[in-house]
C-alpha positions as CSV (number, residue, x, y, z in Angstrom):
1,M,20.3,28.6,-0.5
2,L,19.8,25.8,-3.0
3,R,16.6,26.0,-4.9
4,M,15.6,22.9,-6.9
5,N,15.5,23.6,-10.6
6,I,13.4,21.3,-12.9
7,T,13.7,23.4,-16.0
8,L,14.5,21.1,-18.9
9,P,16.3,21.9,-22.2
10,P,13.9,22.3,-25.1
11,A,13.4,19.6,-27.7
12,V,15.4,19.9,-30.9
13,D,13.7,20.2,-34.3
14,R,14.3,16.9,-36.2
15,D,13.3,15.2,-39.4
16,T,10.6,13.2,-37.6
17,A,9.3,11.6,-40.8
18,K,12.7,10.1,-41.6
19,L,13.2,9.0,-37.9
20,V,9.8,7.3,-37.9
21,A,10.4,5.6,-41.2
22,R,13.7,4.1,-39.8
23,M,12.1,2.9,-36.7
24,T,9.2,1.4,-38.6
25,D,11.6,-0.5,-40.9
26,I,13.1,-2.0,-37.8
27,V,10.1,-3.1,-35.7
28,G,7.0,-2.7,-37.9
29,R,4.4,0.0,-37.8
30,E,2.4,-1.7,-35.0
31,N,5.4,-1.2,-32.7
32,V,5.8,2.5,-33.2
33,L,3.9,5.4,-31.6
34,T,3.8,8.9,-33.1
35,A,0.4,10.5,-32.3
36,T,0.5,13.4,-30.0
37,A,-1.9,11.8,-27.5
38,E,0.1,8.6,-27.5
39,L,3.4,10.4,-26.9
40,A,1.9,12.3,-24.0
41,T,1.7,9.0,-22.1
42,Y,5.4,8.8,-22.2
43,E,6.4,12.4,-21.4
44,C,7.2,11.6,-17.7
45,D,7.4,8.9,-15.1
46,G,5.9,9.0,-11.6
47,F,7.6,12.4,-11.1
48,T,5.0,14.4,-13.0
49,I,6.6,17.9,-12.5
50,A,9.1,17.3,-15.2
51,K,7.7,16.5,-18.7
52,T,9.0,16.3,-22.2
53,K,7.5,14.3,-25.1
54,P,9.7,12.0,-27.1
55,D,9.7,12.3,-30.9
56,V,8.8,8.7,-31.3
57,V,8.2,5.7,-29.0
58,V,9.5,2.3,-30.3
59,F,8.7,-1.1,-28.9
60,P,11.5,-3.6,-29.6
61,L,10.6,-7.3,-29.4
62,T,14.1,-8.7,-29.5
63,T,17.7,-7.8,-28.6
64,A,18.4,-7.5,-32.4
65,H,15.7,-4.8,-32.6
66,I,17.4,-2.8,-29.8
67,V,20.8,-3.0,-31.5
68,A,19.3,-1.8,-34.8
69,I,17.4,1.0,-33.1
70,V,20.5,2.3,-31.3
71,K,22.6,2.1,-34.4
72,A,20.0,4.1,-36.4
73,C,19.8,6.7,-33.7
74,N,23.6,7.1,-33.9
75,E,23.4,7.4,-37.7
76,L,20.7,10.1,-37.4
77,D,22.4,11.8,-34.4
78,V,19.3,11.4,-32.3
79,P,19.3,10.8,-28.5
80,F,17.6,7.8,-27.1
81,M,16.6,6.2,-23.8
82,A,15.1,3.1,-22.4
83,R,11.9,2.9,-20.4
84,G,10.3,0.1,-18.5
85,A,6.9,0.7,-16.8
86,G,7.4,4.3,-16.0
87,T,6.9,3.8,-12.3
88,S,10.2,5.5,-11.4
89,L,9.9,8.7,-9.2
90,A,12.8,11.0,-10.0
91,G,12.3,11.8,-13.7
92,G,14.6,9.0,-14.9
93,C,12.2,8.3,-17.7
94,V,11.9,11.8,-19.0
95,P,13.2,12.0,-22.6
96,V,15.1,15.3,-22.1
97,G,15.5,16.9,-25.6
98,G,13.1,14.5,-27.2
99,G,14.5,11.7,-29.4
100,V,13.6,8.0,-29.4
101,M,12.1,6.3,-26.4
102,I,12.9,2.6,-26.4
103,A,9.9,1.1,-24.5
104,L,10.8,-2.4,-23.3
105,A,7.4,-3.4,-22.0
106,R,6.8,-5.9,-24.9
107,M,10.0,-7.8,-24.1
108,K,8.5,-9.8,-21.3
109,T,9.7,-13.4,-21.6
110,I,11.1,-15.5,-18.7
111,H,13.6,-17.4,-20.7
112,E,14.9,-19.8,-18.1
113,V,14.4,-20.8,-14.4
114,N,17.3,-22.9,-13.0
115,V,16.4,-23.8,-9.5
116,R,19.3,-26.1,-9.0
117,D,21.8,-23.3,-9.7
118,R,19.4,-20.6,-8.3
119,Y,19.1,-18.2,-11.2
120,A,16.6,-17.1,-13.8
121,V,17.1,-15.4,-17.2
122,V,14.5,-12.7,-18.0
123,D,13.7,-10.0,-20.5
124,P,13.9,-6.4,-19.1
125,G,10.1,-5.9,-19.5
126,V,9.2,-8.8,-17.1
127,V,7.1,-7.3,-14.3
128,N,8.8,-7.9,-10.9
129,V,6.0,-9.8,-9.3
130,W,5.5,-12.0,-12.4
131,L,8.9,-13.6,-11.7
132,T,8.0,-14.3,-8.1
133,N,4.7,-15.8,-9.1
134,A,6.4,-18.0,-11.6
135,L,8.7,-19.3,-8.9
136,K,6.1,-20.2,-6.3
137,A,5.8,-23.8,-7.3
138,H,9.5,-24.2,-6.8
139,G,9.6,-22.6,-3.3
140,Y,11.8,-19.7,-4.5
141,H,11.2,-15.9,-5.1
142,Y,13.0,-12.9,-6.4
143,A,13.9,-10.9,-3.2
144,P,13.8,-7.2,-4.2
145,D,10.2,-6.2,-3.8
146,P,9.5,-2.5,-4.5
147,S,6.1,-1.3,-3.5
148,S,5.4,-1.0,-7.2
149,Q,6.3,-4.6,-7.8
150,G,2.9,-5.3,-9.4
151,A,3.8,-2.9,-12.2
152,C,7.6,-2.2,-12.2
153,T,9.9,-4.2,-14.5
154,I,13.1,-6.0,-13.8
155,G,14.9,-3.7,-16.3
156,G,13.7,-0.7,-14.4
157,N,14.8,-2.2,-11.1
158,V,18.3,-2.7,-12.6
159,A,18.4,0.9,-13.8
160,T,17.6,2.5,-10.4
161,N,18.9,-0.3,-8.1
162,S,15.4,-0.5,-6.6
163,G,14.8,-1.4,-3.0
164,G,11.6,-2.4,-1.2
165,P,10.4,-3.4,2.3
166,H,12.3,-6.7,2.5
167,T,15.6,-5.4,1.3
168,L,16.4,-4.5,4.9
169,K,17.4,-8.2,5.3
170,Y,17.9,-9.4,1.8
171,G,19.6,-6.4,0.1
172,V,18.7,-4.2,-2.8
173,T,18.6,-5.1,-6.5
174,V,22.4,-5.1,-7.1
175,N,22.7,-8.0,-4.6
176,H,20.5,-10.1,-6.7
177,I,21.7,-9.4,-10.3
178,L,24.2,-11.9,-11.6
179,G,24.6,-10.6,-15.1
180,V,23.2,-8.4,-17.8
181,E,23.1,-8.4,-21.6
182,L,23.7,-4.7,-22.5
183,V,23.4,-2.8,-25.8
184,L,26.0,-0.1,-25.5
185,P,25.2,3.4,-26.8
186,S,27.4,2.6,-29.8
187,G,25.1,-0.3,-30.7
188,E,27.7,-2.9,-29.6
189,L,26.2,-5.9,-27.7
190,V,28.1,-7.1,-24.6
191,T,27.4,-9.6,-21.8
192,L,28.5,-8.7,-18.3
193,G,28.5,-11.4,-15.7
194,G,26.3,-14.4,-16.1
195,P,24.8,-17.3,-14.2
196,T,27.9,-17.9,-12.0
197,E,28.1,-16.4,-8.5
198,D,31.2,-14.5,-9.1
199,S,32.9,-13.4,-12.3
200,P,36.6,-12.5,-12.5
201,G,37.7,-9.0,-13.2
202,Y,36.0,-5.7,-12.4
203,D,32.5,-5.7,-11.1
204,L,30.9,-4.3,-14.3
205,V,27.5,-5.7,-13.4
206,G,27.5,-3.7,-10.1
207,T,28.6,-0.7,-12.2
208,V,25.7,-0.9,-14.6
209,V,23.1,-1.6,-11.9
210,G,22.0,1.8,-10.6
211,S,23.4,3.7,-13.6
212,E,19.9,4.9,-14.5
213,G,20.1,3.9,-18.1
214,T,23.0,6.2,-18.9
215,F,25.4,3.3,-19.7
216,G,23.2,1.6,-22.4
217,V,20.0,-0.5,-22.8
218,V,19.7,-3.7,-20.8
219,S,18.2,-6.4,-23.0
220,K,18.4,-9.4,-20.8
221,V,19.0,-10.1,-17.0
222,W,20.4,-13.0,-15.0
223,V,18.8,-12.8,-11.5
224,R,19.6,-14.6,-8.3
225,L,16.8,-16.7,-6.8
226,T,16.1,-16.9,-3.1
227,R,14.6,-19.8,-1.2
228,N,11.3,-19.0,0.5
229,P,11.6,-18.8,4.3
230,E,10.2,-21.7,6.2
231,A,8.1,-19.4,8.4
232,Y,7.1,-15.8,9.1
233,R,6.1,-13.8,12.1
234,T,4.4,-10.5,11.2
235,L,3.5,-7.9,13.8
236,L,1.8,-4.5,13.8
237,G,2.9,-2.1,16.5
238,V,0.5,0.7,17.2
239,F,2.0,4.0,18.6
240,E,0.7,7.3,19.8
241,N,3.3,9.2,17.9
242,I,6.1,8.8,15.3
243,D,8.9,9.4,17.9
244,D,8.0,6.3,19.8
245,A,7.7,4.3,16.6
246,T,11.2,5.4,15.3
247,N,12.7,4.8,18.8
248,A,11.3,1.3,18.6
249,I,13.1,0.8,15.3
250,S,16.4,1.8,16.7
251,G,15.8,-0.5,19.7
252,I,15.0,-3.5,17.5
253,I,18.1,-3.1,15.2
254,G,20.3,-2.3,18.3
255,S,19.3,-5.5,19.9
256,G,21.0,-7.5,17.1
257,I,17.8,-8.7,15.4
258,V,17.8,-8.3,11.6
259,P,14.1,-8.2,10.7
260,A,12.9,-9.0,7.2
261,A,11.1,-5.6,7.2
262,L,10.3,-2.6,9.3
263,E,7.8,-0.3,7.6
264,L,6.2,2.9,9.1
265,L,2.9,4.5,8.2
266,D,1.8,7.8,9.8
267,S,-1.7,8.8,10.8
268,T,-2.5,10.6,7.5
269,I,-1.6,7.7,5.2
270,L,-3.4,5.4,7.6
271,K,-6.7,7.1,6.8
272,A,-6.2,6.7,3.1
273,V,-5.2,3.0,3.4
274,E,-8.0,2.2,5.7
275,A,-10.5,3.8,3.4
276,A,-9.3,1.7,0.6
277,F,-8.7,-1.7,2.2
278,K,-10.8,-1.7,5.5
279,F,-7.9,-3.6,7.1
280,G,-8.8,-2.4,10.6
281,F,-6.0,0.0,11.2
282,P,-6.5,2.2,14.3
283,M,-7.6,5.6,13.1
284,D,-6.5,7.4,16.3
285,A,-2.9,6.1,16.1
286,G,0.0,8.5,15.4
287,A,1.8,5.8,13.5
288,V,1.9,2.1,13.0
289,L,5.0,-0.1,12.4
290,I,4.9,-3.3,10.4
291,M,7.5,-5.6,11.9
292,E,8.3,-8.9,10.2
293,V,10.9,-11.6,10.9
294,D,11.4,-14.7,8.8
295,G,13.6,-17.8,8.5
296,L,13.7,-21.2,10.1
297,N,10.7,-21.9,12.3
298,A,12.9,-22.9,15.2
299,G,13.6,-19.8,17.3
300,L,11.6,-17.5,15.2
301,Q,8.9,-17.0,17.8
302,D,11.6,-15.9,20.3
303,E,12.7,-13.2,17.9
304,A,9.0,-12.1,17.4
305,D,8.6,-12.0,21.2
306,R,11.7,-9.9,21.6
307,I,10.5,-7.4,19.0
308,E,7.1,-7.2,20.7
309,A,8.8,-6.5,24.0
310,I,11.0,-3.7,22.5
311,A,8.0,-2.1,20.9
312,L,6.1,-2.1,24.2
313,Q,9.2,-0.7,26.0
314,N,9.0,2.2,23.5
315,N,5.4,3.0,24.4
316,A,3.5,0.9,21.8
317,R,0.0,0.9,23.1
318,E,-0.6,-2.5,21.5
319,V,1.1,-5.1,19.2
320,R,-1.2,-7.0,16.9
321,K,-0.2,-10.3,15.3
322,A,-1.0,-11.6,11.8
323,N,-2.3,-15.1,12.8
324,T,-2.8,-16.5,9.4
325,E,-1.1,-16.2,6.0
326,A,-4.2,-14.4,4.7
327,E,-3.9,-11.8,7.4
328,R,-0.2,-11.3,6.6
329,L,-0.8,-10.9,2.9
330,A,-3.6,-8.5,3.5
331,L,-1.4,-6.3,5.7
332,W,1.4,-6.3,3.1
333,K,-1.2,-5.5,0.4
334,A,-2.2,-2.5,2.4
335,R,1.4,-1.3,2.7
336,K,2.5,-1.9,-0.8
337,Q,-0.5,-0.2,-2.4
338,A,-0.5,2.7,0.0
339,F,0.7,5.2,-2.6
340,G,-2.3,4.3,-4.8
341,T,-4.7,5.3,-2.0
342,I,-3.4,8.9,-1.7
343,G,-6.1,10.1,-4.1
344,R,-8.6,9.5,-1.3
345,L,-7.1,12.3,0.6
346,G,-8.4,14.8,-2.0
347,Y,-5.2,16.0,-3.7
348,P,-4.9,15.6,-7.5
349,S,-1.1,15.4,-7.4
350,Y,1.7,14.2,-5.2
351,C,5.5,14.1,-5.2
352,T,7.3,11.3,-3.3
353,Q,10.8,12.1,-1.9
354,D,13.5,9.5,-1.2
355,G,15.9,10.7,1.4
356,V,18.0,8.6,3.7
357,V,19.2,9.3,7.2
358,P,20.9,7.1,9.9
359,R,18.2,5.2,11.8
360,T,18.9,7.1,15.0
361,K,18.1,10.4,13.2
362,L,14.6,9.3,12.2
363,P,12.9,11.3,15.0
364,Q,14.8,14.4,13.9
365,I,14.0,14.2,10.2
366,M,10.3,13.4,11.0
367,K,10.0,16.5,13.1
368,F,11.7,18.5,10.4
369,I,9.3,17.2,7.8
370,S,6.3,18.2,10.0
371,A,7.8,21.7,10.5
372,T,8.4,22.0,6.7
373,A,4.8,21.1,5.9
374,A,3.7,23.9,8.3
375,K,6.3,26.4,6.8
376,Y,5.1,26.0,3.3
377,G,1.4,25.4,4.0
378,I,1.3,22.0,2.3
379,A,0.2,18.5,3.4
380,I,2.8,15.8,3.8
381,C,2.2,12.2,4.7
382,N,4.8,9.5,5.4
383,V,5.1,5.8,4.6
384,F,8.6,4.5,4.4
385,H,11.3,1.8,4.8
386,A,12.1,2.7,8.4
387,G,14.4,-0.1,9.1
388,D,17.2,1.3,6.9
389,G,16.4,5.0,7.3
390,N,14.9,5.4,3.8
391,I,12.2,8.0,4.2
392,H,9.4,8.6,1.7
393,P,7.6,11.9,2.6
394,I,4.7,12.4,0.2
395,L,4.0,16.0,-0.6
396,M,0.5,16.6,-1.9
397,F,-0.5,19.4,-4.1
398,D,-2.2,20.5,-7.4
399,E,0.3,20.6,-10.3
400,R,-2.0,22.9,-12.2
401,D,-1.1,25.7,-9.7
402,P,2.4,27.0,-10.3
403,V,2.5,28.4,-6.7
404,Q,1.8,25.0,-5.2
405,V,4.4,23.4,-7.5
406,Q,7.1,25.8,-6.3
407,R,6.2,25.3,-2.7
408,V,6.5,21.5,-3.2
409,L,9.9,22.0,-4.9
410,D,11.1,24.3,-2.1
411,A,9.9,22.0,0.6
412,S,11.6,19.1,-1.1
413,T,14.8,21.0,-1.2
414,D,14.6,21.7,2.5
415,I,13.9,18.1,3.4
416,L,16.6,16.6,1.2
417,T,19.1,19.2,2.4
418,E,18.3,18.3,6.0
419,C,18.9,14.6,5.1
420,I,22.4,15.6,4.0
421,N,22.9,17.6,7.2
422,L,22.0,14.6,9.3
423,G,24.6,12.5,7.6
424,G,22.4,10.9,5.0
425,S,21.7,11.1,1.3
426,V,19.1,12.5,-1.1
427,T,18.2,9.1,-2.5
428,G,18.0,5.6,-1.3
429,E,16.3,3.8,-4.3
430,H,14.5,6.3,-6.6
431,G,17.7,7.6,-8.1
432,I,18.8,11.1,-9.2
433,G,17.1,11.3,-12.6
434,V,16.5,14.9,-13.5
435,E,14.9,15.8,-10.1
436,K,18.0,15.7,-7.9
437,L,20.7,16.9,-10.2
438,D,21.3,20.1,-8.2
439,F,22.2,18.1,-5.1
440,M,25.0,16.2,-6.7
441,P,27.6,19.0,-6.3
442,I,26.6,19.2,-2.6
443,L,26.9,15.4,-2.0
444,F,30.2,15.1,-4.0
445,A,33.4,17.0,-4.5
446,Q,34.2,18.2,-8.0
447,A,36.9,15.6,-8.4
448,D,34.4,12.9,-7.5
449,L,31.9,14.2,-10.2
450,D,34.7,14.4,-12.8
451,C,35.5,10.7,-12.1
452,M,31.8,9.8,-12.5
453,V,31.7,11.6,-15.8
454,R,34.8,9.7,-16.9
455,L,33.1,6.4,-16.1
456,R,29.9,7.4,-17.9
457,T,32.0,8.5,-20.9
458,A,33.7,5.1,-21.1
459,F,30.3,3.6,-21.7
460,N,28.5,6.5,-23.3
461,P,31.1,8.7,-25.1
462,R,28.6,10.9,-27.0
463,N,26.2,11.2,-24.0
464,N,23.4,10.4,-26.4
465,C,22.0,7.6,-24.3
466,S,19.6,9.1,-21.7
467,P,21.3,12.5,-21.7
468,H,20.9,15.1,-19.0
469,K,20.3,12.5,-16.3
470,M,22.0,11.7,-13.0
471,L,25.0,14.0,-13.4
472,P,24.8,17.8,-13.7
473,T,26.0,19.0,-17.1
474,A,26.6,22.6,-16.2
475,G,27.8,24.6,-13.2
476,G,28.9,21.6,-11.2
477,C,30.3,18.9,-13.3
478,A,32.8,18.6,-16.1
479,E,31.7,17.8,-19.6
480,P,33.2,14.9,-21.4
481,A,35.1,17.3,-23.7
482,A,36.8,18.7,-20.6
483,I,38.2,15.4,-19.6
484,G,39.4,13.9,-22.9
485,A,36.4,12.6,-24.7
486,T,36.1,15.1,-27.5
487,K,35.3,12.8,-30.4
488,P,32.3,10.5,-31.0
489,G,33.2,6.9,-30.5
490,R,36.3,7.7,-28.4
491,R,36.3,6.2,-24.9
492,A,38.1,7.9,-22.1
493,A,40.1,5.9,-19.7
494,V,38.4,5.2,-16.4
């Protein structure tokens, strides 16, 4: 039986004084962090079980700074990795082995907004929602909308190919990235794609999006802009149990309707959200389902009526409507800030999983999650992108208790394994990071993993850029040396 292993390699002893001096020369002392307390802030992302402090945190302000930092790291033989806002949830921001953390949060300029050609050019540290707010006057928005969009950055979205509630209709991050400026692990600066809709040759932009920072450091992004819908219809289905809610989801999609979003919240998370926002959620419901359609006003009400009818056919006890834009925004605020309300349930720590199953298998996986909570004696609540089968069970515990930590890891293993058994995957948008490395040999054959290593090696031949991420490096995946990338600077053929 697979048992999730989050043991990280130890940090390496380095000449930190020399490293700090080089970084200070490049960006100035005010853009370098070295104090122990400061570094502790950067030892993990939203997956708090895995922690390692970097040797130094550096804040570049320009692309030239990133290039110089990467070249210095190569000269000193020090690993490095990029970090956005640290909202990722699979350990993608953990600086395994220490080294230099390149924090991109101070690169936050929106360089260009071109409504006519429907693109914008932004720095990697631009917060997701800042871009949408900047576009409001033009009648456009940036479609990918992770629940953390008030904090997460465009660069981080690119790294993990983030999703969000409205990607059911509009697609995930990769569908909205036209190009990237990328500092390769060698320090070479390249531009992949650009403002045009389709570039000739291989889709290198699609290759970089979702590579979790292992192919280089993104220093600029060209994003596609989406026109705001003319109208919305937002409904809240109230169900006695999760089975009925998930059956309604299958019914809606099966009818040929493509909603903008279908989001499910179970009874436990409802209590936390209601305590925080006083939205008026029914506290005796087994689950609620946020259902939204958007588009041209003509015919939109018919779609909303059909969705309501399908929900009622699947035993919804009532379907409420957001009658004003203020009500709609309040409902979405409650959904998108749901994770931040979990502290009201009395648990100091939580771990959010990110499995995917076919929509028709949602009832089975939800029953399995409930049984797993009972098996390990832990509390699990659920709020997730139900429309595309992307589940987010939230396992609550106290990370100061090693016994509870191990129970959470074992329960996570069981849940993600069952996702695979049901024909799904272990991640829909959070990525592999360090958390899910052990699942890669289960999801993929050895030949597939070897091919992935070849691709990574083409970009990152020394594996010094965000090492020990995404692909297992022992016991299930070939090392670069085994596939013809034995010398620094040499690129294996893809």
